[in-house]
MARDOVEX-417024 format. One record per residue (C-alpha): residue number from 1; residue in three letters; x negated, y, z negated. Coordinates in Angstrom, 1 decimal. Layout:
N
  nr rest      X      Y      Z
 NUM  ALA      X      Y      Z
...
% end
This chain:
415
  nr rest      X      Y      Z
   1  MET   16.8   76.2  -94.2
   2  LEU   13.8   74.7  -92.5
   3  PHE   15.4   75.5  -89.1
   4  TRP   15.8   79.2  -89.9
   5  THR   12.3   79.4  -91.3
   6  ALA   10.8   77.8  -88.2
   7  LEU   12.9   80.1  -86.0
   8  SER   11.8   83.2  -87.9
   9  LEU    8.2   82.1  -87.6
  10  ALA    8.6   81.5  -83.9
  11  LEU   10.1   84.9  -83.3
  12  SER    7.4   86.6  -85.4
  13  LEU    4.7   84.8  -83.4
  14  ARG    6.4   85.7  -80.1
  15  LEU    6.7   89.4  -81.2
  16  ALA    3.0   89.4  -82.2
  17  LEU    2.0   87.9  -78.9
  18  ALA    4.1   90.5  -77.0
  19  ARG    2.6   93.3  -79.0
  20  SER   -0.9   92.0  -78.4
  21  SER   -0.2   91.7  -74.7
  22  VAL    1.0   95.3  -74.6
  23  GLU   -2.1   96.5  -76.4
  24  ARG   -4.3   94.5  -74.1
  25  SER   -2.4   96.0  -71.1
  26  ALA   -2.8   99.5  -72.4
  27  THR   -6.5   98.9  -73.1
  28  ALA   -7.0   97.4  -69.6
  29  SER   -5.5  100.4  -67.9
  30  ALA   -7.5  103.0  -69.9
  31  PRO  -10.4  104.6  -68.0
  32  HIS  -13.6  102.6  -68.4
  33  GLY  -16.7  103.4  -66.4
  34  ASP  -20.0  105.2  -66.0
  35  LEU  -19.7  108.8  -64.8
  36  LEU  -22.8  110.6  -63.5
  37  PHE  -22.8  114.3  -62.8
  38  LEU  -25.4  115.5  -60.2
  39  LEU  -25.8  119.3  -60.5
  40  ASP  -27.7  121.5  -58.1
  41  SER  -30.1  123.1  -60.5
  42  SER  -32.5  124.5  -57.9
  43  ALA  -33.5  128.1  -57.2
  44  SER  -30.9  128.3  -54.4
  45  VAL  -28.3  128.6  -57.1
  46  SER  -28.1  131.8  -59.1
  47  HIS  -28.0  131.7  -62.9
  48  TYR  -24.5  133.0  -62.9
  49  GLU  -23.3  130.3  -60.5
  50  PHE  -25.0  127.6  -62.6
  51  SER  -23.3  128.9  -65.7
  52  ARG  -19.9  128.6  -64.0
  53  VAL  -20.7  125.1  -62.7
  54  ARG  -21.6  124.2  -66.3
  55  GLU  -18.3  125.4  -67.6
  56  PHE  -16.5  123.5  -64.8
  57  VAL  -18.2  120.2  -65.7
  58  GLY  -17.4  120.8  -69.4
  59  GLN  -13.7  121.3  -68.4
  60  LEU  -13.8  118.0  -66.4
  61  VAL  -14.9  115.9  -69.4
  62  SER  -12.8  117.7  -72.0
  63  ALA   -9.8  115.3  -71.9
  64  MET  -11.7  112.0  -71.0
  65  PRO  -11.9  109.2  -73.5
  66  PHE  -15.6  108.6  -74.4
  67  GLY  -17.0  105.6  -76.2
  68  PRO  -18.9  102.3  -75.7
  69  GLU  -15.7  100.6  -74.4
  70  ALA  -14.4  103.7  -72.5
  71  VAL  -16.1  106.4  -70.4
  72  ARG  -19.8  107.1  -70.6
  73  ALA  -21.4  110.1  -68.9
  74  SER  -24.8  111.2  -67.8
  75  LEU  -26.1  114.4  -66.2
  76  VAL  -28.9  114.7  -63.7
  77  HIS  -30.3  117.9  -62.3
  78  VAL  -31.3  118.4  -58.6
  79  GLY  -34.6  120.3  -58.2
  80  SER  -38.0  119.7  -56.9
  81  GLN  -37.9  116.5  -59.0
  82  PRO  -34.7  115.0  -60.5
  83  TYR  -34.3  115.5  -64.2
  84  THR  -32.0  113.7  -66.7
  85  GLU  -30.3  116.0  -69.1
  86  PHE  -28.8  113.0  -71.0
  87  THR  -28.3  109.3  -70.4
  88  PHE  -25.1  107.3  -70.5
  89  ASP  -25.7  106.0  -74.0
  90  GLN  -27.0  109.2  -75.6
  91  TYR  -23.5  110.6  -76.6
  92  SER  -20.5  108.6  -77.6
  93  SER  -17.9  111.3  -78.1
  94  GLY  -16.4  113.9  -75.8
  95  GLN  -17.4  116.8  -78.0
  96  ALA  -21.0  115.7  -78.0
  97  VAL  -21.0  115.5  -74.2
  98  GLN  -19.4  118.9  -73.9
  99  ASP  -22.0  120.4  -76.3
 100  ALA  -24.9  118.8  -74.2
 101  ILE  -23.5  120.2  -71.0
 102  ARG  -23.1  123.7  -72.6
 103  VAL  -26.8  123.9  -73.5
 104  ALA  -28.1  122.4  -70.2
 105  SER  -30.8  124.7  -68.7
 106  GLN  -31.3  125.4  -65.0
 107  ARG  -34.4  123.6  -63.7
 108  MET  -35.1  125.8  -60.5
 109  GLY  -37.4  124.5  -57.8
 110  ASP  -36.5  123.0  -54.4
 111  THR  -33.2  121.4  -53.5
 112  ASN  -34.3  117.8  -53.1
 113  THR  -30.9  116.2  -53.3
 114  GLY  -31.8  113.1  -51.4
 115  LEU  -34.6  112.4  -54.0
 116  ALA  -32.1  113.0  -56.8
 117  LEU  -29.6  110.6  -55.2
 118  ALA  -32.1  107.8  -55.0
 119  TYR  -32.9  108.5  -58.7
 120  ALA  -29.2  108.6  -59.5
 121  LYS  -28.8  105.1  -58.0
 122  GLU  -31.4  103.8  -60.4
 123  GLN  -29.7  105.5  -63.4
 124  LEU  -26.2  104.2  -62.5
 125  PHE  -27.4  100.6  -62.6
 126  ALA  -30.2  100.7  -65.2
 127  GLU  -29.5   99.3  -68.6
 128  GLU  -32.3  101.4  -70.1
 129  ALA  -30.4  104.5  -69.0
 130  GLY  -27.3  103.2  -70.8
 131  ALA  -25.5  102.0  -67.7
 132  ARG  -23.2   99.0  -68.0
 133  LEU  -22.8   96.1  -65.7
 134  GLY  -19.4   95.3  -64.1
 135  VAL  -17.8   98.7  -64.8
 136  PRO  -16.6  101.3  -62.2
 137  LYS  -19.3  103.8  -61.2
 138  VAL  -18.4  107.4  -60.3
 139  LEU  -20.8  110.1  -59.0
 140  VAL  -19.7  113.8  -59.1
 141  TRP  -22.1  115.9  -57.0
 142  VAL  -21.7  119.7  -57.4
 143  THR  -23.7  121.6  -54.8
 144  ASP  -24.0  124.9  -53.1
 145  GLY  -24.1  123.0  -49.8
 146  GLY  -27.7  122.9  -48.9
 147  SER  -30.5  120.3  -49.3
 148  SER  -34.2  120.3  -48.5
 149  ASP  -34.2  116.5  -47.7
 150  PRO  -31.8  114.0  -46.1
 151  VAL  -28.8  113.1  -48.1
 152  GLY  -27.0  110.6  -45.8
 153  PRO  -29.1  107.4  -46.4
 154  PRO  -29.3  107.5  -50.2
 155  MET  -25.7  108.4  -50.5
 156  GLN  -24.7  105.5  -48.2
 157  GLU  -26.7  103.2  -50.4
 158  LEU  -24.7  104.3  -53.4
 159  LYS  -21.4  103.8  -51.7
 160  ASP  -22.5  100.4  -50.5
 161  LEU  -23.0   99.5  -54.1
 162  GLY  -19.4  100.5  -54.9
 163  VAL  -20.0  103.9  -56.3
 164  ILE  -17.1  106.3  -55.9
 165  VAL  -18.5  109.7  -54.7
 166  PHE  -16.8  113.1  -55.4
 167  ILE  -18.3  116.2  -53.9
 168  VAL  -17.6  119.8  -54.9
 169  SER  -19.3  122.4  -52.6
 170  THR  -19.4  126.0  -53.8
 171  GLY  -21.1  127.1  -50.6
 172  ARG  -20.7  126.6  -46.9
 173  GLY  -22.8  123.5  -46.4
 174  ASN  -22.8  121.1  -43.5
 175  LEU  -19.2  120.0  -43.1
 176  LEU  -20.0  116.8  -41.2
 177  GLU  -22.8  115.8  -43.6
 178  LEU  -20.5  116.3  -46.6
 179  LEU  -17.6  114.5  -45.0
 180  ALA  -19.9  111.5  -44.4
 181  ALA  -21.3  111.7  -47.9
 182  ALA  -18.0  111.8  -49.8
 183  SER  -15.9  108.7  -50.4
 184  ALA  -12.8  108.3  -48.2
 185  PRO  -10.3  109.8  -48.0
 186  ALA  -12.0  113.2  -47.8
 187  GLU   -9.0  115.2  -48.9
 188  LYS   -9.3  113.5  -52.3
 189  HIS  -13.0  113.3  -52.7
 190  LEU  -14.4  116.5  -51.1
 191  HIS  -13.6  120.0  -52.3
 192  PHE  -14.8  123.3  -51.0
 193  VAL  -14.2  126.1  -53.5
 194  ASP  -15.7  129.4  -54.6
 195  VAL  -17.7  129.2  -57.8
 196  ASP  -15.2  131.5  -59.5
 197  ASP  -12.3  129.3  -58.6
 198  LEU  -13.7  126.0  -59.8
 199  HIS  -11.2  126.0  -62.7
 200  ILE   -8.4  125.7  -60.2
 201  ILE   -9.4  122.3  -58.9
 202  ALA  -10.5  120.9  -62.3
 203  PRO   -7.1  119.3  -63.3
 204  GLU   -6.7  117.5  -60.0
 205  LEU  -10.3  116.4  -59.9
 206  GLN  -10.1  115.2  -63.5
 207  ASP   -7.1  113.0  -62.6
 208  SER   -8.9  111.6  -59.5
 209  ILE  -12.0  110.7  -61.5
 210  THR   -9.9  109.1  -64.3
 211  ASP   -8.0  107.0  -61.7
 212  ALA  -11.3  105.9  -60.1
 213  MET  -12.5  104.6  -63.5
 214  ARG   -9.2  102.9  -64.3
 215  PRO   -9.2   99.1  -63.8
 216  GLN   -7.1   98.3  -60.8
 217  GLN   -6.0   95.3  -58.7
 218  LEU   -7.6   94.4  -55.4
 219  ARG   -7.6   97.4  -53.2
 220  ALA   -8.9   98.5  -49.8
 221  SER  -10.8  101.7  -49.0
 222  GLU  -12.9  103.2  -46.2
 223  VAL  -10.6  101.6  -43.6
 224  MET  -12.0  101.9  -40.1
 225  SER  -11.0  100.4  -36.7
 226  SER  -13.4   97.6  -37.2
 227  GLY  -13.5   97.0  -40.9
 228  PHE  -12.8   98.1  -44.5
 229  ARG  -14.1   97.8  -48.0
 230  LEU  -12.4   95.7  -50.7
 231  SER  -12.8   96.4  -54.4
 232  TRP  -11.5   94.8  -57.5
 233  PRO  -12.0   94.9  -61.3
 234  PRO  -14.6   92.6  -62.9
 235  LEU  -12.6   89.4  -63.6
 236  LEU  -15.5   87.0  -63.9
 237  THR  -19.2   86.9  -64.7
 238  ALA  -22.0   85.3  -62.8
 239  ASP  -21.9   82.4  -65.3
 240  SER  -18.1   81.9  -65.5
 241  GLY  -17.2   81.3  -61.9
 242  TYR  -17.1   82.7  -58.4
 243  TYR  -14.7   84.4  -55.9
 244  VAL  -13.3   83.3  -52.6
 245  LEU  -12.0   86.0  -50.2
 246  GLU   -9.6   85.0  -47.5
 247  LEU   -8.8   87.2  -44.5
 248  VAL   -5.8   86.3  -42.4
 249  PRO   -5.1   88.4  -39.3
 250  SER   -1.6   89.0  -38.0
 251  ASP   -2.8   87.8  -34.6
 252  LYS   -2.2   84.1  -34.8
 253  LEU   -4.9   83.5  -32.2
 254  ALA   -7.6   84.8  -34.5
 255  ALA   -9.2   82.6  -37.1
 256  THR   -8.9   83.0  -40.8
 257  ARG  -12.2   84.1  -42.4
 258  ARG  -13.4   83.1  -45.8
 259  GLN  -16.3   84.4  -47.9
 260  GLN  -17.6   83.1  -51.2
 261  LEU  -19.0   85.6  -53.7
 262  PRO  -20.7   85.4  -57.1
 263  GLY  -18.7   86.0  -60.2
 264  ASN  -20.4   89.4  -60.9
 265  ALA  -19.3   90.8  -57.5
 266  THR  -16.7   93.6  -57.4
 267  SER  -16.7   94.7  -53.8
 268  TRP  -17.1   93.4  -50.2
 269  ILE  -17.0   94.9  -46.8
 270  TRP  -15.3   93.1  -43.9
 271  THR  -16.7   94.0  -40.5
 272  ASP  -16.2   93.1  -36.8
 273  LEU  -12.4   93.2  -37.1
 274  ASN   -9.9   94.0  -34.5
 275  PRO   -8.5   97.6  -34.3
 276  ASP   -4.9   98.4  -35.1
 277  THR   -4.3   95.0  -36.7
 278  ASP   -2.7   93.9  -40.0
 279  TYR   -4.7   91.7  -42.3
 280  GLU   -3.6   89.7  -45.3
 281  VAL   -6.4   89.6  -47.9
 282  ALA   -6.5   87.2  -50.8
 283  LEU   -8.9   87.3  -53.7
 284  LEU   -9.2   83.9  -55.4
 285  PRO  -11.0   83.9  -58.7
 286  GLU  -12.4   80.4  -59.4
 287  SER  -13.3   80.0  -63.1
 288  ASN  -14.2   77.1  -65.3
 289  VAL  -13.2   79.1  -68.4
 290  ARG   -9.7   80.3  -67.7
 291  LEU   -7.0   80.4  -65.1
 292  LEU   -6.8   83.6  -63.1
 293  ARG   -4.1   84.4  -60.6
 294  PRO   -5.0   85.3  -57.0
 295  GLN   -4.7   88.9  -55.9
 296  HIS   -3.4   90.1  -52.5
 297  VAL   -3.4   93.2  -50.4
 298  ARG   -2.4   94.0  -46.9
 299  VAL   -4.6   96.2  -44.8
 300  ARG   -4.1   97.7  -41.3
 301  THR   -7.2   98.7  -39.4
 302  LEU   -7.2  102.0  -37.5
 303  GLN   -6.7  102.3  -33.8
 304  GLU   -9.7  101.8  -31.6
 305  GLU  -12.1  104.6  -31.6
 306  ALA  -11.5  106.6  -28.4
 307  GLY  -14.0  109.3  -27.6
 308  PRO  -13.4  112.4  -25.4
 309  GLU  -11.6  111.5  -22.2
 310  CYS  -11.8  114.9  -20.4
 311  ILE  -13.8  118.1  -20.7
 312  ILE  -12.5  121.5  -19.6
 313  ILE  -14.7  124.5  -19.0
 314  SER  -13.0  127.9  -19.1
 315  HIS  -13.6  131.5  -19.9
 316  THR  -16.9  131.4  -18.1
 317  ARG  -18.9  134.6  -18.5
 318  PRO  -22.5  135.5  -17.6
 319  ARG  -23.7  134.6  -21.1
 320  SER  -20.9  132.5  -22.6
 321  LEU  -18.3  129.8  -21.8
 322  ARG  -15.6  127.9  -23.6
 323  ILE  -15.7  124.1  -23.8
 324  SER  -12.5  122.1  -24.6
 325  TRP  -11.9  118.4  -24.7
 326  ALA   -9.1  115.9  -25.3
 327  PRO   -8.0  114.1  -27.4
 328  ALA   -8.6  116.0  -30.6
 329  LEU   -9.2  113.3  -33.3
 330  GLY   -8.5  114.0  -37.0
 331  PRO  -10.5  113.3  -40.1
 332  ASP   -9.0  109.8  -40.6
 333  SER  -11.1  108.4  -37.8
 334  THR  -13.8  110.8  -37.0
 335  LEU  -16.4  112.9  -38.8
 336  GLY  -16.4  115.6  -36.1
 337  TYR  -18.0  116.4  -32.8
 338  HIS  -21.5  117.2  -31.7
 339  ILE  -21.6  119.6  -28.7
 340  GLN  -24.9  119.7  -26.8
 341  LEU  -25.6  122.0  -23.9
 342  GLY  -28.8  122.6  -21.9
 343  PRO  -29.8  123.9  -18.5
 344  LEU  -29.7  121.2  -15.8
 345  ARG  -33.2  122.1  -14.6
 346  GLY  -34.7  121.9  -18.0
 347  GLY  -34.9  124.3  -20.9
 348  SER  -34.0  124.6  -24.5
 349  LEU  -30.9  122.8  -25.8
 350  GLN  -28.1  124.2  -28.0
 351  ARG  -26.3  122.0  -30.5
 352  VAL  -23.0  122.9  -32.1
 353  GLU  -21.1  121.0  -34.8
 354  VAL  -17.3  121.1  -34.6
 355  PRO  -15.1  119.7  -37.5
 356  PRO  -12.5  116.9  -36.9
 357  GLY   -9.1  118.0  -35.6
 358  HIS  -10.6  120.8  -33.4
 359  ASN  -11.1  120.4  -29.7
 360  SER  -12.8  123.6  -28.4
 361  THR  -15.7  125.9  -29.0
 362  THR  -17.3  128.9  -27.4
 363  ILE  -21.1  128.8  -26.6
 364  GLN  -22.9  132.1  -26.6
 365  GLY  -26.3  133.3  -25.6
 366  LEU  -26.5  131.6  -22.2
 367  THR  -28.3  132.6  -19.0
 368  PRO  -26.2  134.1  -16.1
 369  GLY  -25.8  132.0  -13.0
 370  THR  -27.1  128.9  -14.6
 371  THR  -25.8  125.3  -14.3
 372  TYR  -25.7  123.5  -17.7
 373  LEU  -25.1  119.9  -18.7
 374  VAL  -22.5  119.7  -21.5
 375  THR  -22.1  116.6  -23.7
 376  VAL  -19.3  116.2  -26.2
 377  THR  -19.9  113.4  -28.7
 378  ALA  -17.4  112.1  -31.2
 379  ALA  -19.0  110.8  -34.4
 380  PHE  -16.8  108.2  -36.0
 381  ARG  -16.7  107.1  -39.7
 382  SER  -17.8  103.6  -38.7
 383  GLY  -21.2  105.1  -37.6
 384  ARG  -20.5  104.7  -33.9
 385  GLU  -20.4  107.5  -31.4
 386  ARG  -18.6  108.1  -28.1
 387  ALA  -19.8  110.8  -25.6
 388  LEU  -18.7  112.4  -22.4
 389  SER  -20.7  114.8  -20.2
 390  ALA  -19.8  117.4  -17.6
 391  LYS  -21.5  120.2  -15.7
 392  ALA  -20.7  123.9  -16.3
 393  CYS  -22.0  127.0  -14.7
 394  THR  -22.1  130.5  -16.1
 395  ALA  -20.9  133.4  -14.0
 396  SER  -23.5  135.5  -12.2
 397  GLY  -24.4  138.7  -13.8
 398  GLU  -23.4  142.1  -12.3
 399  ARG  -25.9  142.9   -9.6
 400  THR  -27.8  146.1  -10.2
 401  ARG  -28.0  148.3   -7.2
 402  VAL  -31.5  149.0   -6.2
 403  PRO  -31.9  152.8   -5.7
 404  GLN  -32.9  153.6   -2.1
 405  SER  -35.8  155.9   -1.5
 406  VAL  -34.7  159.3   -0.1
 407  ARG  -36.7  160.4    2.9
 408  PRO  -37.3  164.2    3.2
 409  GLU  -35.5  166.0    6.0
 410  ALA  -37.6  166.5    9.0
 411  ARG  -38.7  170.1    9.5
 412  PRO  -39.5  171.7   12.8
 413  PRO  -43.2  172.2   13.4
 414  GLU  -44.5  175.6   12.5
 415  PRO  -45.5  177.7   15.4
% end
């Protein structure tokens, strides 16, 4: 009798532990993070466009789980000065967040996005704004494409802090600037869409945002030819232990690299790596509280960044010519190309931006019969650039025949 009682208790305990483990697993996989919406609220956006953007943001948050241990959201306006519509800890339910978005008013003013991004960085990591430590951080920037101040430096600071950046552009914008600003890969984090079609991308973007805030294992992102970023969920705290990262290249001649990080770290960037090389990465949590298993990931760096190897000048006209180059690099390795052209003997320069994957452009408005210096520069995601220059000459213009003076016929002298 005692045997069966003990067996029954053991089975009940095992079932309870299994159920608890499943519940913990489900909780661990649920979205959990701070989500900041950065909306262009300046005078460059019409009231109609702002209302459609507001509906779009409301649609994005409609199915997200909100709460102190789930998703928290904040909304910041871009204008002459950044303005917080609501902080992360202001609303704890999805309905309250949607209601706050619905009544948000356009601020007008200039489009100082860079200033707003610097402000957003403070909000994402400020406890007084309701931000939480050690949770995934996601920024969704909805813009009409223009900014009155530089966007690149403050956006890079955000990404260096581990913030996942999604960009939705309802205008033309600067393609290269937006490609550099969004998290990689661009096809997942950067969307160009008409303001009336925002609802089309909402389900896909909602899933991407949710995935970004879902606790995951060790993963690699922003992979370049010379490095990559590693991210992992918060497993420790600053007081409970530390991490050791190990990087083992497939090239046996290269040395293994190790890096010790504090327990509150959740990302690290490896640099100065070899191109086109496999690396085995191990994350070793060292804790004095509990035993944590190492996490592993294999990463292959991109091929070496090769800039333009040849330039071809064709379709030369008196006031235009076509510039082509090879190879044409795609968005995985390059942000695009800068084409610069100026008269060899001095004069004003022309600069044209060409998106990745393209390898030709036509330059207009040139001077007939003039020799130009053409420079094609490939801008890589690593921040480096490779350039190649060549000379090009426009065709001479059609010569205008100078009318000859007509001499009157000689008349015989009058008698």
